[in-house]
C-alpha positions in Angstrom: 4.4 72.1 46.7 6.3 69.2 48.1 3.5 67.7 50.2 3.6 63.9 49.9 2.4 60.8 51.7 2.3 57.0 51.7 -0.4 54.6 52.8 -0.6 50.9 53.5 -4.0 49.2 53.0 -4.7 45.7 54.3 -8.0 43.8 54.1 -9.9 42.6 57.2 -12.3 40.0 55.7 -13.8 39.3 59.1 -14.9 42.9 59.7 -15.4 43.5 55.9 -13.2 46.6 55.7 -9.8 47.8 54.7 -7.4 49.0 57.4 -5.0 51.8 56.6 -1.7 53.1 58.0 -0.7 56.5 56.6 2.3 58.8 56.8 2.5 62.3 55.3 4.8 65.3 55.1 2.9 68.6 54.7 4.7 71.9 54.8 7.7 70.1 56.3 5.6 68.6 59.1 5.5 64.8 59.3 2.4 63.1 60.7 0.9 59.6 60.7 -2.2 57.7 61.7 -4.7 55.0 60.8 -7.9 54.6 58.8 -10.8 52.3 58.0 -12.3 52.0 54.5 -15.7 50.5 54.0 -17.3 49.3 50.8 -17.6 46.2 48.7 -14.5 44.0 49.1 -13.3 42.3 45.9 -10.5 39.8 45.1 -8.2 42.8 44.6 -8.3 46.3 46.1 -10.3 47.9 43.2 -13.6 49.6 44.2 -15.2 52.6 45.8 -15.0 53.1 49.5 -15.7 55.6 52.2 -12.5 56.0 54.1 -12.1 57.6 57.5 -8.7 58.6 58.7 -7.6 59.0 62.3 -4.7 60.9 63.9 -2.3 59.3 66.3 -4.6 60.1 69.2 -7.2 57.9 67.5 -9.6 60.8 67.0 -11.3 61.2 63.6 -9.3 63.4 61.3 -11.3 63.4 58.0 -13.3 61.2 55.6 -13.1 60.8 51.8 -14.6 58.9 49.0 -11.8 56.6 47.9 -11.8 55.3 44.3 -9.2 52.6 43.6 -8.8 51.5 39.9 -6.6 48.5 39.0 -4.5 48.5 35.8 -2.5 45.5 34.8 0.1 45.6 37.6 -0.6 48.8 39.5 -3.4 50.8 41.1 -4.6 54.4 40.6 -6.1 56.0 43.7 -8.2 59.1 44.0 -9.6 60.7 47.2 -12.7 63.0 46.9 -14.3 65.3 49.4 -17.5 67.3 48.8 -15.3 69.9 47.2 -14.0 67.5 44.5 -10.7 65.6 44.1 -8.3 66.2 46.9 -5.5 63.7 46.4 -4.3 61.3 43.8 -1.8 58.4 44.0 -0.4 55.3 42.5 0.4 52.0 44.2 1.1 48.3 44.0 0.1 45.1 45.8 2.7 43.2 47.7 2.1 40.2 49.9 -1.6 40.9 50.1 -1.3 44.6 51.0 -1.7 47.7 48.8 1.1 50.3 49.2 0.6 53.7 47.6 2.2 57.1 47.4 -0.1 60.1 47.2 0.0 63.9 46.6 -2.4 66.8 46.9 -4.4 67.2 43.7 -3.4 70.5 42.1 -6.2 73.1 42.0 -6.5 75.6 39.2 
């Protein structure tokens, strides 16, 4: 399993949301899109959000519960569907944005 992706999150304090730009490679196919996460905004990116991702045609792709936990100098990210944890990742904040890599959560 070599499926991998990266995401850039940036806060929109006027709209009280977090905007996303994502890029992934699944089964050798590269794709990209955008997203919007809603939830309580804090000083950092930690919190629980409902995130909806969109494909390049701007149609809804999928929604997840996104849990972002801050450690001392990095963030742990987890994406959940109604089936459980789907993805996990790690990221860091740079110039006000959160950058993270992610992978599919291995199922037993």
